[in-house]
C-alpha positions in Angstrom: -8.9 -77.3 22.4 -7.4 -74.0 23.3 -9.0 -71.4 25.6 -8.1 -67.8 26.0 -9.2 -65.2 28.4 -8.2 -61.5 27.2 -8.6 -58.5 29.2 -8.0 -55.8 26.5 -5.8 -52.9 27.8 -7.9 -50.4 26.0 -11.0 -50.0 23.5 -8.5 -49.9 20.7 -7.0 -53.2 21.7 -10.8 -54.7 22.0 -11.6 -53.3 18.6 -8.4 -55.0 17.1 -9.4 -58.3 19.0 -12.7 -58.2 17.4 -11.8 -57.7 13.8 -8.9 -60.2 14.2 -11.3 -62.7 15.7 -13.6 -62.3 12.8 -10.8 -62.9 10.4 -9.8 -66.1 12.0 -13.3 -67.4 12.5 -13.8 -66.9 8.4 -10.5 -69.0 8.0 -12.0 -71.8 10.1 -14.4 -73.1 7.2 -11.2 -73.1 4.9 -8.9 -75.3 7.0 -9.5 -79.0 7.6 -9.6 -79.9 11.2 -10.8 -76.7 12.6 -14.1 -77.7 14.3 -15.3 -74.5 15.9 -14.4 -71.1 17.3 -16.5 -70.0 20.2 -16.2 -66.3 21.0 -18.0 -64.2 23.4 -17.9 -61.1 25.8 -19.6 -62.4 29.1 -20.6 -58.9 30.2 -20.0 -56.5 27.4 -21.9 -53.9 29.5 -19.8 -53.7 32.5 -16.6 -55.1 31.1 -16.5 -54.4 27.3 -12.6 -55.3 27.1 -13.0 -58.8 28.5 -13.0 -61.6 26.0 -13.3 -65.2 26.2 -12.6 -67.6 23.2 -12.3 -71.3 22.6 -11.1 -73.0 19.7 -11.7 -76.8 19.0 -9.5 -78.7 16.5 -9.6 -82.4 15.3 -6.3 -83.1 16.5 -2.8 -81.4 17.2 -2.0 -81.2 13.7 -5.0 -79.3 12.7 -4.1 -76.6 15.4 -0.6 -76.2 14.0 -1.7 -76.3 10.3 -4.4 -73.8 11.0 -2.2 -71.4 13.4 0.9 -71.4 10.9 -1.2 -70.2 8.0 -0.4 -66.8 6.5 -3.8 -65.5 6.7 -4.0 -66.6 10.4 -0.6 -65.2 11.4 -1.6 -61.7 9.7 -5.0 -61.8 11.9 -3.1 -62.8 15.0 -0.6 -60.0 14.5 -3.8 -57.3 14.2 -4.9 -59.0 17.6 -1.5 -58.9 19.1 0.8 -56.3 17.6 4.3 -56.1 18.7 4.9 -53.7 21.5 1.1 -53.6 22.7 0.4 -55.7 25.9 -3.0 -57.1 25.2 -3.3 -58.2 29.1 -4.1 -62.0 28.2 -5.2 -63.3 31.6 -5.1 -67.1 30.8 -4.3 -69.6 27.9 -5.2 -73.2 28.4 -4.4 -75.9 25.6 -5.2 -79.4 25.8 
């Protein structure tokens, strides 16, 4: 399981995150061992740039196979482009 809390630096970073998460979510049905993605903006009216997402995998091998896939990496780069601080507030893996 991977859990991430993200406080995006701007509305542009938020828009990139939403697009990238949509792409990553679409890949979950194609990758064996990816059980689910859960994505939320707990209070989108008061804090539209705060995101929380949880990914559940069958095992660590499934996580690494999914996260190293070229399509996943392309979406990841859209979400976390080089040189842009996305303000990730916490990442929990385990």
